[in-house]
MARBA-3410 file (N, C-alpha, C, O; in Angstrom, 1 decimal):
240
-89.3,146.3,-145.1,-88.5,147.5,-145.2,-87.4,147.5,-144.1,-86.3,147.8,-144.3 ~ -87.9,147.2,-142.9,-87.0,147.2,-141.8,-85.9,146.2,-141.9,-84.8,146.4,-141.5 ~ -86.3,145.0,-142.4,-85.3,144.0,-142.6,-84.2,144.4,-143.6,-83.0,144.2,-143.4 ~ -84.7,145.0,-144.7,-83.7,145.5,-145.8,-82.8,146.6,-145.2,-81.6,146.6,-145.4 ~ -83.3,147.5,-144.4,-82.5,148.5,-143.7,-81.5,147.9,-142.8,-80.3,148.3,-142.8
-81.9,146.9,-142.0,-81.0,146.2,-141.1,-79.8,145.5,-141.9,-78.7,145.6,-141.5 ~ -80.2,144.8,-143.0,-79.2,144.2,-143.8,-78.2,145.1,-144.4,-77.0,144.9,-144.4 ~ -78.7,146.3,-144.8,-77.8,147.3,-145.4,-76.9,147.8,-144.3,-75.7,148.0,-144.6 ~ -77.4,148.1,-143.1,-76.6,148.6,-142.0,-75.5,147.6,-141.7,-74.3,148.0,-141.5 ~ -75.8,146.3,-141.6,-74.8,145.3,-141.3,-73.7,145.2,-142.4,-72.5,145.0,-142.1
-74.2,145.3,-143.7,-73.2,145.3,-144.8,-72.2,146.4,-144.7,-71.0,146.3,-144.8 ~ -72.8,147.7,-144.5,-71.9,148.8,-144.4,-71.0,148.7,-143.2,-69.8,149.2,-143.3 ~ -71.4,148.2,-142.1,-70.6,148.0,-140.9,-69.5,147.0,-141.2,-68.3,147.3,-140.8 ~ -69.8,146.0,-141.9,-68.7,145.0,-142.3,-67.7,145.6,-143.2,-66.5,145.4,-143.0 ~ -68.1,146.4,-144.2,-67.2,147.1,-145.1,-66.3,148.0,-144.3,-65.1,148.1,-144.6
-66.9,148.7,-143.3,-66.1,149.7,-142.6,-65.1,149.0,-141.7,-63.9,149.5,-141.6 ~ -65.5,147.8,-141.0,-64.5,147.1,-140.2,-63.4,146.6,-141.1,-62.2,146.7,-140.8 ~ -63.7,146.0,-142.3,-62.7,145.5,-143.2,-61.7,146.6,-143.6,-60.5,146.4,-143.7 ~ -62.3,147.8,-143.9,-61.4,148.9,-144.3,-60.5,149.3,-143.1,-59.3,149.6,-143.3 ~ -61.1,149.4,-142.0,-60.3,149.7,-140.8,-59.1,148.8,-140.6,-58.0,149.2,-140.3
-59.4,147.5,-140.7,-58.4,146.4,-140.5,-57.3,146.6,-141.6,-56.1,146.4,-141.3 ~ -57.7,146.9,-142.9,-56.8,147.1,-143.9,-55.9,148.2,-143.7,-54.7,148.2,-143.9 ~ -56.5,149.4,-143.2,-55.7,150.6,-142.9,-54.7,150.3,-141.7,-53.6,150.8,-141.8 ~ -55.2,149.5,-140.7,-54.3,149.2,-139.6,-53.1,148.4,-140.1,-51.9,148.7,-139.8 ~ -53.3,147.4,-141.0,-52.3,146.5,-141.5,-51.3,147.4,-142.3,-50.1,147.2,-142.2
-51.8,148.3,-143.1,-51.0,149.1,-144.0,-50.1,150.0,-143.1,-48.9,150.2,-143.3 ~ -50.8,150.6,-142.0,-50.0,151.5,-141.1,-48.9,150.8,-140.4,-47.8,151.4,-140.3 ~ -49.1,149.6,-139.9,-48.1,148.8,-139.3,-46.9,148.6,-140.2,-45.8,148.6,-139.7 ~ -47.2,148.3,-141.4,-46.1,147.8,-142.3,-45.4,148.9,-143.0,-44.3,148.7,-143.5 ~ -46.0,150.1,-143.1,-45.2,151.1,-143.9,-44.3,152.0,-143.1,-44.3,152.0,-141.9
-43.6,152.8,-143.8,-42.5,153.6,-143.1,-43.1,154.8,-142.3,-42.3,155.4,-141.6 ~ -44.3,155.1,-142.4,-44.9,156.2,-141.7,-45.3,155.8,-140.2,-45.6,156.7,-139.4 ~ -45.3,154.5,-139.9,-45.7,154.1,-138.6,-44.7,154.6,-137.6,-43.5,154.5,-137.7 ~ -45.3,155.0,-136.5,-44.4,155.5,-135.4,-44.3,154.4,-134.3,-45.2,154.0,-133.6 ~ -43.1,153.8,-134.3,-42.8,152.6,-133.4,-41.8,153.0,-132.4,-40.7,153.5,-132.7
-42.2,152.8,-131.1,-41.3,153.1,-130.0,-40.8,151.8,-129.4,-41.5,150.8,-129.4 ~ -39.6,151.8,-128.8,-39.1,150.7,-128.1,-39.5,150.8,-126.7,-40.1,151.8,-126.2 ~ -39.2,149.7,-125.9,-39.6,149.8,-124.5,-38.7,150.8,-123.7,-39.0,151.1,-122.6 ~ -37.7,151.3,-124.4,-36.9,152.4,-123.8,-37.4,153.8,-124.0,-36.9,154.8,-123.6 ~ -38.6,153.8,-124.8,-39.3,155.1,-125.0,-38.8,155.8,-126.3,-39.5,156.8,-126.7
-37.8,155.3,-126.9,-37.3,156.0,-128.1,-38.0,155.5,-129.4,-38.4,154.4,-129.4 ~ -38.2,156.4,-130.3,-38.8,156.1,-131.6,-37.7,155.4,-132.4,-36.6,155.9,-132.7 ~ -38.1,154.2,-133.0,-37.2,153.5,-133.8,-37.4,153.7,-135.3,-38.5,153.8,-135.7 ~ -36.3,153.9,-136.0,-36.4,154.0,-137.5,-37.0,152.7,-138.1,-37.0,151.6,-137.6 ~ -37.7,152.9,-139.2,-38.4,151.8,-139.9,-37.4,150.7,-140.2,-37.8,149.5,-139.8
-36.3,150.9,-140.7,-35.3,149.8,-141.0,-35.0,149.0,-139.8,-34.8,147.8,-139.8 ~ -34.8,149.7,-138.7,-34.4,149.1,-137.4,-35.5,148.2,-136.9,-35.3,147.0,-136.6 ~ -36.7,148.8,-136.7,-37.7,148.0,-136.1,-38.2,146.8,-137.0,-38.7,145.8,-136.5 ~ -38.1,147.0,-138.4,-38.5,145.9,-139.3,-37.5,144.8,-139.2,-37.8,143.6,-139.3 ~ -36.2,145.2,-138.9,-35.2,144.1,-138.8,-35.4,143.3,-137.5,-35.2,142.1,-137.5
-35.8,144.0,-136.4,-36.1,143.3,-135.2,-37.3,142.4,-135.4,-37.3,141.2,-134.9 ~ -38.4,142.9,-136.1,-39.5,142.0,-136.3,-39.2,140.8,-137.1,-39.8,139.8,-136.9 ~ -38.2,140.9,-138.0,-37.9,139.8,-138.9,-37.2,138.7,-138.2,-37.1,137.6,-138.7 ~ -36.8,138.9,-136.9,-36.1,137.9,-136.2,-37.1,136.9,-135.6,-36.7,135.8,-135.1 ~ -38.4,137.3,-135.6,-39.4,136.4,-135.0,-39.4,136.5,-133.4,-40.0,135.6,-132.8
-38.7,137.4,-132.9,-38.6,137.5,-131.4,-39.3,138.7,-130.8,-39.3,138.9,-129.6 ~ -39.9,139.5,-131.7,-40.6,140.8,-131.2,-41.9,140.8,-131.7,-42.3,140.2,-132.7 ~ -42.8,141.6,-130.9,-44.2,141.8,-131.3,-44.5,143.3,-131.4,-43.7,144.1,-130.9 ~ -45.6,143.6,-132.0,-46.0,145.1,-132.1,-47.4,145.2,-131.4,-48.2,144.3,-131.6 ~ -47.7,146.2,-130.7,-49.0,146.5,-130.2,-49.2,148.0,-130.1,-48.2,148.8,-130.0
-50.4,148.5,-130.2,-50.7,149.9,-130.1,-50.5,150.3,-128.7,-50.7,149.6,-127.7 ~ -50.0,151.6,-128.6,-49.7,152.2,-127.2,-50.8,153.0,-126.7,-50.8,153.4,-125.5 ~ -51.9,153.2,-127.5,-53.0,153.9,-127.0,-52.8,155.4,-127.1,-53.6,156.2,-126.5 ~ -51.7,155.8,-127.7,-51.4,157.3,-127.8,-51.3,157.6,-129.3,-51.0,156.8,-130.1 ~ -51.3,158.9,-129.5,-51.2,159.4,-130.9,-50.1,160.5,-131.0,-49.9,161.2,-130.0
-49.5,160.7,-132.1,-48.6,161.8,-132.3,-49.3,163.0,-132.5,-50.5,163.0,-132.6 ~ -48.5,164.2,-132.6,-49.2,165.5,-132.8,-49.8,165.5,-134.2,-50.8,166.2,-134.4 ~ -49.4,164.7,-135.1,-50.0,164.6,-136.4,-51.2,163.6,-136.5,-51.8,163.4,-137.5 ~ -51.5,163.0,-135.3,-52.7,162.1,-135.3,-52.4,160.7,-135.6,-53.3,159.9,-135.7 ~ -51.1,160.3,-135.8,-50.8,159.0,-136.1,-50.7,158.1,-134.8,-50.2,158.5,-133.8
-51.2,156.9,-134.9,-51.2,156.0,-133.8,-49.8,155.5,-133.5,-49.0,155.2,-134.5 ~ -49.4,155.5,-132.3,-48.1,155.0,-131.9,-48.1,153.5,-131.6,-49.1,153.0,-131.0 ~ -47.0,152.8,-131.9,-46.9,151.4,-131.6,-45.8,151.1,-130.8,-44.7,151.8,-130.8 ~ -45.9,150.1,-130.0,-44.7,149.6,-129.1,-44.2,148.3,-129.6,-45.0,147.3,-129.9 ~ -42.9,148.2,-129.8,-42.3,147.0,-130.2,-41.7,146.4,-128.9,-40.9,147.0,-128.2
-42.0,145.1,-128.7,-41.5,144.5,-127.4,-41.1,143.0,-127.7,-41.5,142.4,-128.6 ~ -40.1,142.6,-126.8,-39.6,141.3,-126.9,-40.5,140.3,-126.4,-41.1,140.5,-125.3 ~ -40.7,139.2,-127.1,-41.7,138.2,-126.7,-41.1,137.1,-125.9,-40.0,136.6,-126.2 ~ -41.8,136.7,-124.8,-41.4,135.5,-124.1,-41.8,134.3,-125.0,-42.5,134.4,-126.0 ~ -41.3,133.1,-124.6,-41.6,131.9,-125.3,-43.2,131.7,-125.4,-43.7,131.4,-126.5
-43.8,131.9,-124.3,-45.3,131.7,-124.3,-46.0,132.8,-125.2,-46.9,132.4,-125.9 ~ -45.5,134.0,-125.1,-46.0,135.1,-126.0,-45.8,134.8,-127.4,-46.7,135.1,-128.2 ~ -44.7,134.2,-127.8,-44.4,133.9,-129.2,-45.4,133.0,-129.7,-46.0,133.2,-130.8 ~ -45.8,131.9,-129.0,-46.7,131.0,-129.5,-48.1,131.6,-129.7,-48.7,131.4,-130.7 ~ -48.5,132.4,-128.7,-49.8,133.0,-128.7,-49.8,134.1,-129.8,-50.8,134.2,-130.6
-48.8,134.9,-129.9,-48.7,136.0,-130.9,-48.7,135.4,-132.3,-49.4,135.9,-133.2 ~ -47.8,134.4,-132.6,-47.7,133.9,-133.9,-48.9,133.0,-134.4,-49.3,133.0,-135.5 ~ -49.5,132.4,-133.4,-50.7,131.5,-133.7,-51.9,132.4,-134.1,-52.7,132.0,-134.9 ~ -51.9,133.6,-133.5,-53.1,134.6,-133.8,-52.8,135.4,-135.1,-53.7,136.1,-135.6 ~ -51.6,135.2,-135.7,-51.4,135.9,-137.0,-51.9,135.0,-138.1,-52.0,133.8,-137.9
-52.2,135.5,-139.3,-52.6,134.6,-140.4,-51.5,133.6,-140.7,-50.3,134.0,-140.5 ~ -51.9,132.4,-141.1,-50.9,131.4,-141.4,-50.2,131.8,-142.7,-50.8,132.4,-143.6 ~ -48.9,131.6,-142.7,-48.1,132.1,-143.9,-48.6,131.5,-145.2,-49.2,130.4,-145.2 ~ -48.4,132.3,-146.3,-48.9,131.9,-147.6,-48.4,130.6,-148.1,-47.1,130.4,-148.1 ~ -49.2,129.6,-148.4,-48.8,128.3,-148.8,-48.1,128.3,-150.2,-48.4,129.2,-151.0
-47.3,127.4,-150.5,-46.7,127.2,-151.8,-47.5,126.3,-152.6,-48.0,125.2,-152.2 ~ -47.7,126.7,-153.9,-48.5,125.9,-154.8,-47.6,124.7,-155.3,-48.2,123.8,-155.9 ~ -46.4,124.8,-155.1,-45.5,123.7,-155.5,-45.5,122.5,-154.6,-45.3,121.3,-155.0 ~ -45.8,122.7,-153.3,-45.9,121.6,-152.3,-47.2,121.8,-151.6,-47.4,122.6,-150.7 ~ -48.2,121.0,-152.1,-49.5,121.2,-151.5,-49.7,120.3,-150.3,-49.5,119.1,-150.3
-50.1,120.9,-149.2,-50.2,120.2,-147.9,-51.1,119.0,-148.0,-52.2,119.1,-148.5 ~ -50.7,117.9,-147.5,-51.5,116.7,-147.5,-51.2,115.7,-148.6,-51.6,114.6,-148.6 ~ -50.5,116.2,-149.6,-50.1,115.4,-150.8,-48.8,114.6,-150.5,-48.1,115.0,-149.6 ~ -48.7,113.5,-151.3,-47.4,112.7,-151.2,-46.3,113.6,-151.7,-46.4,114.3,-152.7 ~ -45.1,113.4,-151.1,-43.9,114.1,-151.5,-43.2,113.2,-152.5,-42.8,112.0,-152.2
-42.9,113.7,-153.7,-42.2,113.0,-154.7,-40.7,113.4,-154.5,-40.3,114.4,-154.9 ~ -39.9,112.4,-153.9,-38.6,112.8,-153.5,-37.6,112.8,-154.6,-37.9,112.7,-155.8 ~ -36.3,113.0,-154.3,-35.2,113.2,-155.3,-33.9,112.7,-154.6,-33.8,112.5,-153.4 ~ -32.9,112.5,-155.4,-31.6,112.1,-154.9,-30.6,113.2,-155.3,-30.6,113.7,-156.4 ~ -29.8,113.6,-154.3,-29.0,114.8,-154.4,-27.7,114.7,-153.6,-27.6,113.9,-152.7
-26.7,115.4,-154.0,-25.4,115.5,-153.2,-25.2,117.0,-152.9,-25.3,117.9,-153.8 ~ -24.9,117.3,-151.6,-24.8,118.7,-151.2,-23.4,119.2,-151.5,-22.5,118.5,-152.0 ~ -23.1,120.4,-151.2,-21.9,121.2,-151.6,-20.7,120.6,-150.9,-19.5,120.8,-151.3 ~ -20.9,119.8,-149.8,-19.8,119.2,-149.0,-19.6,117.7,-149.4,-18.8,117.0,-148.9 ~ -20.4,117.2,-150.3,-20.3,115.9,-150.8,-21.2,114.8,-150.1,-21.1,113.6,-150.4
-22.0,115.4,-149.2,-23.0,114.5,-148.5,-24.1,114.0,-149.5,-24.7,114.9,-150.2 ~ -24.5,112.8,-149.5,-25.5,112.3,-150.3,-26.8,112.1,-149.6,-26.8,111.6,-148.5 ~ -27.9,112.4,-150.3,-29.3,112.3,-149.7,-30.2,111.6,-150.8,-30.2,112.0,-152.0 ~ -31.0,110.7,-150.4,-31.9,110.0,-151.3,-33.3,110.1,-150.6,-33.6,109.3,-149.7 ~ -34.1,111.0,-151.2,-35.4,111.2,-150.6,-36.5,110.6,-151.5,-37.6,111.0,-151.5
-36.0,109.7,-152.4,-37.0,109.0,-153.3,-37.9,108.1,-152.4,-39.1,107.8,-152.7 ~ -37.4,107.6,-151.3,-38.3,106.9,-150.3,-38.1,107.8,-149.0,-37.2,107.7,-148.2 ~ -39.1,108.7,-148.9,-39.0,109.8,-147.9,-39.5,109.4,-146.5,-39.4,110.2,-145.5 ~ -40.1,108.2,-146.3,-40.7,107.8,-145.1,-39.7,107.6,-144.0,-38.6,107.1,-144.3 ~ -40.1,107.9,-142.8,-39.2,107.6,-141.6,-38.4,108.8,-141.1,-38.0,108.8,-140.0
-38.3,109.9,-141.9,-37.6,111.1,-141.6,-38.5,112.3,-141.7,-39.5,112.3,-142.5 ~ -38.2,113.3,-140.9,-38.9,114.6,-141.2,-37.9,115.5,-142.0,-36.9,115.8,-141.6 ~ -38.4,115.8,-143.3,-37.5,116.5,-144.2,-37.9,118.0,-144.2,-39.1,118.3,-144.4 ~ -37.0,118.9,-144.1,-37.2,120.3,-144.0,-36.5,120.9,-145.2,-35.2,120.9,-145.3 ~ -37.2,121.4,-146.2,-36.6,122.0,-147.4,-36.7,123.5,-147.5,-37.7,124.1,-147.0
-35.7,124.1,-148.1,-35.7,125.5,-148.4,-35.1,125.8,-149.8,-33.9,125.4,-150.0 ~ -35.9,126.3,-150.6,-35.4,126.7,-151.9,-35.1,128.2,-151.9,-35.9,129.0,-151.5 ~ -33.9,128.6,-152.3,-33.4,130.0,-152.1,-32.3,130.3,-153.1,-31.8,129.5,-153.9 ~ -31.8,131.6,-153.1,-30.6,132.0,-153.8,-30.0,133.2,-153.2,-30.6,133.9,-152.4 ~ -28.8,133.4,-153.4,-28.0,134.4,-152.7,-28.5,135.8,-152.8,-28.6,136.5,-151.8
-28.9,136.2,-154.0,-29.4,137.6,-154.2,-30.9,137.8,-153.9,-31.5,138.7,-154.4 ~ -31.4,136.9,-153.0,-32.8,137.0,-152.6,-32.8,137.6,-151.2,-32.4,136.9,-150.2 ~ -33.1,138.9,-151.0,-33.1,139.5,-149.6,-33.8,138.8,-148.5,-33.1,138.5,-147.5 ~ -35.0,138.4,-148.7,-35.6,137.6,-147.6,-35.0,136.3,-147.3,-35.0,135.8,-146.2 ~ -34.4,135.7,-148.4,-33.7,134.4,-148.2,-32.5,134.6,-147.2,-32.3,133.8,-146.3
-31.7,135.6,-147.5,-30.6,135.9,-146.6,-31.0,136.4,-145.2,-30.4,136.0,-144.2 ~ -32.1,137.1,-145.1,-32.6,137.6,-143.9,-33.0,136.6,-142.9,-32.8,136.7,-141.7 ~ -33.5,135.4,-143.4,-34.0,134.4,-142.5,-33.0,133.4,-142.1,-33.3,132.5,-141.2 ~ -31.8,133.5,-142.7,-30.7,132.5,-142.4,-30.5,132.3,-140.9,-30.4,131.2,-140.4 ~ -30.2,133.5,-140.1,-30.0,133.3,-138.7,-31.1,132.5,-138.0,-30.7,131.7,-137.1
-32.3,132.8,-138.3,-33.4,132.1,-137.6,-33.4,130.6,-138.1,-33.7,129.7,-137.2 ~ -33.1,130.3,-139.3,-33.1,128.9,-139.8,-31.9,128.2,-139.1,-32.0,127.0,-138.8 ~ -30.8,128.9,-138.9,-29.7,128.3,-138.1,-30.1,127.9,-136.7,-29.7,126.9,-136.2 ~ -30.9,128.8,-136.1,-31.4,128.4,-134.7,-32.3,127.2,-134.8,-32.3,126.5,-133.8 ~ -33.0,127.1,-135.8,-33.9,125.9,-136.0,-33.1,124.6,-136.1,-33.4,123.6,-135.5
-32.0,124.7,-136.9,-31.1,123.5,-137.0,-30.5,123.2,-135.7,-30.4,122.0,-135.3 ~ -30.1,124.2,-134.9,-29.5,123.9,-133.6,-30.5,123.2,-132.7,-30.1,122.4,-131.8 ~ -31.7,123.6,-132.8,-32.7,123.0,-131.9,-32.9,121.5,-132.1,-33.2,120.8,-131.1 ~ -32.6,121.1,-133.3,-32.9,119.6,-133.6,-31.5,118.9,-133.9,-31.5,117.8,-134.5 ~ -30.4,119.5,-133.5,-29.2,118.9,-134.0,-28.9,117.5,-133.4,-28.1,116.8,-134.0
-29.5,117.2,-132.3,-29.3,115.8,-131.7,-30.4,114.8,-132.2,-30.5,113.7,-131.6 ~ -31.3,115.3,-133.1,-32.3,114.4,-133.5,-32.1,113.9,-135.0,-32.2,114.7,-135.9 ~ -31.6,112.7,-135.1,-31.3,112.2,-136.5,-32.5,112.0,-137.4,-32.3,111.7,-138.6 ~ -33.7,112.2,-136.9,-34.9,112.0,-137.7,-35.3,113.3,-138.4,-36.3,113.3,-139.2 ~ -34.6,114.3,-138.2,-34.9,115.6,-138.8,-33.7,116.0,-139.7,-32.6,116.2,-139.3
-34.0,116.2,-141.1,-33.0,116.5,-142.1,-33.3,117.8,-142.7,-34.4,118.1,-143.1 ~ -32.3,118.7,-142.7,-32.5,120.0,-143.2,-31.7,120.1,-144.6,-30.5,119.8,-144.6 ~ -32.4,120.6,-145.6,-31.7,120.7,-146.9,-32.2,122.0,-147.6,-33.4,122.3,-147.7 ~ -31.1,122.7,-148.0,-31.4,124.0,-148.6,-30.9,123.9,-150.1,-29.7,123.8,-150.3 ~ -31.9,124.0,-151.0,-31.6,123.9,-152.5,-31.4,125.3,-153.0,-32.3,126.1,-153.1
-30.1,125.7,-153.4,-29.8,127.0,-153.9,-29.7,126.9,-155.4,-29.2,125.9,-156.0 ~ -30.1,127.9,-156.1,-29.9,128.0,-157.6,-28.6,128.5,-158.0,-28.3,128.5,-159.2 ~ -27.7,128.9,-157.0,-26.4,129.5,-157.3,-25.4,128.4,-157.7,-25.5,127.2,-157.3 ~ -24.3,128.8,-158.4,-23.2,128.0,-158.7,-22.4,127.7,-157.4,-22.4,128.4,-156.5 ~ -21.6,126.6,-157.5,-20.9,126.2,-156.3,-19.9,127.2,-155.8,-19.7,127.4,-154.6
-19.1,127.8,-156.7,-18.1,128.8,-156.3,-18.7,130.0,-155.6,-18.2,130.4,-154.6 ~ -19.8,130.5,-156.2,-20.5,131.7,-155.6,-21.1,131.3,-154.2,-21.1,132.1,-153.3 ~ -21.6,130.1,-154.0,-22.1,129.7,-152.7,-21.0,129.6,-151.7,-21.1,130.0,-150.6 ~ -19.9,128.9,-152.1,-18.7,128.8,-151.2,-18.2,130.2,-150.7,-17.9,130.3,-149.5 ~ -18.2,131.1,-151.6,-17.8,132.5,-151.3,-18.8,133.1,-150.3,-18.4,133.7,-149.3
-20.0,133.0,-150.6,-21.1,133.6,-149.7,-21.1,132.9,-148.3,-21.2,133.6,-147.3 ~ -21.0,131.6,-148.3,-21.1,130.9,-147.0,-19.9,131.1,-146.1,-20.0,130.9,-144.9 ~ -18.8,131.6,-146.6,-17.6,131.8,-145.8,-17.9,132.9,-144.8,-17.5,132.9,-143.7 ~ -18.7,134.0,-145.3,-19.0,135.1,-144.4,-20.5,135.1,-143.9,-20.9,135.9,-143.1 ~ -21.3,134.1,-144.4,-22.7,134.0,-144.0,-23.0,132.5,-143.8,-23.7,131.9,-144.6
-22.6,131.9,-142.7,-22.7,130.5,-142.4,-24.2,130.2,-142.4,-25.1,130.9,-141.9 ~ -24.5,129.0,-143.1,-25.9,128.5,-143.2,-25.8,127.1,-142.8,-25.1,126.3,-143.6 ~ -26.5,126.6,-141.8,-26.3,125.3,-141.2,-27.2,124.2,-141.8,-27.1,123.1,-141.4 ~ -28.0,124.6,-142.7,-28.7,123.5,-143.5,-27.6,122.8,-144.4,-26.5,123.3,-144.5 ~ -27.9,121.6,-144.9,-27.1,120.9,-145.9,-27.5,121.7,-147.2,-28.6,121.6,-147.7
-26.5,122.4,-147.8,-26.7,123.3,-148.9,-26.4,122.6,-150.2,-25.3,122.0,-150.3 ~ -27.4,122.6,-151.1,-27.2,122.0,-152.5,-26.9,123.1,-153.4,-27.6,124.1,-153.4 ~ -25.9,123.0,-154.2,-25.6,124.1,-155.2,-26.2,123.7,-156.6,-26.6,122.6,-156.8 ~ -26.3,124.8,-157.4,-26.8,124.6,-158.8,-28.1,123.8,-158.8,-28.2,122.9,-159.6 ~ -29.1,124.2,-158.0,-30.3,123.4,-157.8,-31.4,123.9,-158.7,-32.6,123.7,-158.4
-31.1,124.5,-159.8,-32.2,125.1,-160.7,-33.1,123.9,-161.3,-34.3,124.0,-161.4 ~ -32.5,122.8,-161.5,-33.2,121.7,-162.1,-34.3,121.1,-161.0,-35.3,120.7,-161.4 ~ -33.9,121.2,-159.7,-34.9,120.8,-158.7,-36.0,121.8,-158.5,-37.1,121.5,-158.3 ~ -35.6,123.1,-158.6,-36.6,124.1,-158.6,-37.6,124.0,-159.7,-38.8,124.1,-159.6 ~ -37.0,123.6,-160.9,-37.9,123.4,-162.1,-38.7,122.2,-161.9,-39.9,122.2,-162.3
-38.2,121.1,-161.3,-38.9,119.9,-161.1,-40.2,120.1,-160.3,-41.2,119.4,-160.5 ~ -40.1,121.0,-159.3,-41.2,121.3,-158.4,-42.0,122.6,-158.8,-42.9,123.0,-158.1 ~ -41.6,123.2,-159.9,-42.1,124.4,-160.4,-42.1,125.5,-159.3,-43.0,126.3,-159.1 ~ -40.9,125.6,-158.7,-40.7,126.7,-157.7,-40.3,127.9,-158.5,-39.3,127.9,-159.2 ~ -41.0,129.0,-158.3,-40.8,130.2,-158.9,-40.7,131.4,-157.9,-40.3,132.5,-158.3
-41.1,131.2,-156.7,-41.1,132.2,-155.6,-40.1,131.8,-154.5,-40.0,130.6,-154.1 ~ -39.4,132.8,-154.0,-38.3,132.5,-153.1,-38.4,133.5,-151.9,-38.8,134.7,-152.0 ~ -38.1,133.0,-150.7,-37.8,131.6,-150.4,-39.1,130.7,-150.4,-40.2,131.2,-150.2 ~ -38.9,129.4,-150.7,-40.0,128.4,-150.6,-39.6,127.4,-149.6,-38.5,126.9,-149.6 ~ -40.4,127.1,-148.6,-40.2,126.1,-147.6,-41.2,125.0,-147.6,-42.4,125.2,-148.0
-40.8,123.8,-147.2,-41.7,122.7,-147.1,-41.2,121.7,-146.0,-40.0,121.5,-145.9 ~ -42.2,121.2,-145.3,-41.8,120.2,-144.3,-42.6,119.0,-144.6,-43.8,119.0,-144.8 ~ -41.8,117.9,-144.8,-42.5,116.6,-145.1,-42.4,115.7,-143.9,-41.3,115.5,-143.3 ~ -43.5,115.1,-143.5,-43.6,114.3,-142.3,-43.0,112.9,-142.5,-42.6,112.6,-143.6 ~ -43.0,112.1,-141.4,-42.4,110.7,-141.5,-43.2,109.8,-142.4,-42.7,108.8,-142.8
-44.4,110.1,-142.7,-45.2,109.3,-143.6,-45.0,109.7,-145.1,-45.7,109.1,-146.0 ~ -44.1,110.7,-145.4,-43.9,111.1,-146.7,-44.9,112.0,-147.2,-45.0,112.2,-148.5 ~ -45.7,112.7,-146.3,-46.7,113.6,-146.7,-46.3,115.0,-146.5,-45.5,115.3,-145.6 ~ -46.7,116.0,-147.3,-46.3,117.3,-147.1,-47.1,117.9,-146.0,-48.3,118.0,-146.1 ~ -46.4,118.2,-144.9,-47.1,118.7,-143.7,-47.3,120.2,-143.8,-48.4,120.7,-143.3
-46.4,120.9,-144.3,-46.5,122.4,-144.3,-45.7,123.0,-145.5,-44.6,122.4,-145.8 ~ -46.1,124.1,-146.1,-45.3,124.7,-147.1,-45.6,126.2,-147.0,-46.7,126.6,-146.6 ~ -44.7,127.0,-147.5,-44.9,128.5,-147.6,-43.9,129.1,-148.5,-42.9,128.6,-148.9 ~ -44.3,130.3,-149.0,-43.4,131.1,-149.8,-43.3,132.5,-149.2,-44.1,132.9,-148.4 ~ -42.1,133.1,-149.5,-41.8,134.4,-148.9,-41.5,134.3,-147.4,-41.3,133.2,-146.9
-41.4,135.4,-146.8,-40.9,135.4,-145.4,-41.9,136.3,-144.6,-42.0,137.5,-144.7 ~ -42.7,135.6,-143.7,-43.6,136.3,-142.8,-43.0,136.2,-141.4,-42.1,135.4,-141.1 ~ -43.5,137.1,-140.5,-43.0,137.1,-139.1,-43.1,135.8,-138.4,-42.3,135.5,-137.5 ~ -44.1,135.0,-138.8,-44.3,133.7,-138.1,-43.9,132.5,-139.0,-44.4,131.4,-138.8 ~ -43.1,132.7,-140.0,-42.7,131.6,-140.9,-42.0,130.5,-140.1,-42.3,129.3,-140.2
-40.9,130.9,-139.3,-40.1,130.0,-138.6,-41.0,129.3,-137.5,-40.8,128.1,-137.3 ~ -41.9,130.0,-136.9,-42.8,129.4,-136.0,-43.6,128.2,-136.6,-43.7,127.2,-136.0 ~ -44.0,128.4,-137.8,-44.8,127.3,-138.4,-43.9,126.2,-138.9,-44.4,125.0,-138.9 ~ -42.7,126.5,-139.3,-41.8,125.4,-139.7,-41.5,124.5,-138.4,-41.6,123.3,-138.4 ~ -41.2,125.2,-137.3,-40.9,124.5,-136.1,-42.2,123.7,-135.6,-42.0,122.6,-135.2
-43.3,124.3,-135.6,-44.5,123.7,-135.2,-44.8,122.5,-136.0,-45.2,121.4,-135.5 ~ -44.5,122.5,-137.4,-44.7,121.4,-138.2,-43.8,120.3,-138.0,-44.1,119.1,-138.1 ~ -42.5,120.6,-137.7,-41.5,119.6,-137.4,-41.9,118.9,-136.1,-41.9,117.6,-136.0 ~ -42.3,119.6,-135.1,-42.7,119.0,-133.8,-43.9,118.1,-134.0,-43.9,117.0,-133.5 ~ -44.9,118.6,-134.7,-46.1,117.7,-134.9,-45.8,116.5,-135.7,-46.3,115.4,-135.4
-44.9,116.6,-136.7,-44.5,115.4,-137.5,-43.7,114.4,-136.6,-43.8,113.2,-136.8 ~ -42.9,114.9,-135.7,-42.1,114.0,-134.8,-43.0,113.2,-133.9,-42.7,112.1,-133.5 ~ -44.1,113.9,-133.4,-44.9,113.2,-132.3,-46.1,112.5,-132.9,-46.8,111.8,-132.2 ~ -46.4,112.6,-134.2,-47.5,111.9,-134.8,-47.2,110.4,-134.9,-46.0,110.0,-135.0 ~ -48.2,109.6,-134.8,-48.1,108.2,-134.8,-48.0,107.7,-136.3,-47.9,106.5,-136.5
END
């Protein structure tokens, strides 16, 4: 009887903790969360969410509550060391079913919007970083500045190739890119490639290592998406 009572207690405790964690996650993500900057001011939802999307800021509880009983959060800029720790402790971004980690990458041959030719049918020897996107995809547009920073980080390394497969027509892309520079090699009218890999969720990212294996993949945009792309590139470059 005592054993059954103990098991029931542990089960209820686990359910309670799970529910509290779910409530915490919901509170942090929704518009009712009270988020202050390091200047002491309360930031509007749109503003602090935009800061979080850059991958340069973290959130933590302030240990205080509003008059209405809501927990207050502090948004703060992360140092390089903090970024690694903060993003590593977050759940790994959702993987793509189109590019399963550890499997061989079946490459393709393509020409980008500027006429540059790429042949990934023999993918070994290079680290290939893919992004499937389209212009009217809000998270796709939102992550472009971070992706540009990623390209700049490896600009002097010829072993890293960045390719963005857009489903949009060439004219629409050229118009968009004039006011929204994107430093990946951009492929236009890539619906056939999205279909080839059964990509239905955007953005979709994949990193292929030097051995032609899929090192990492993800769909959507999480706060630590860029961290994992960068980590996967670095690990692929240093692997034997």
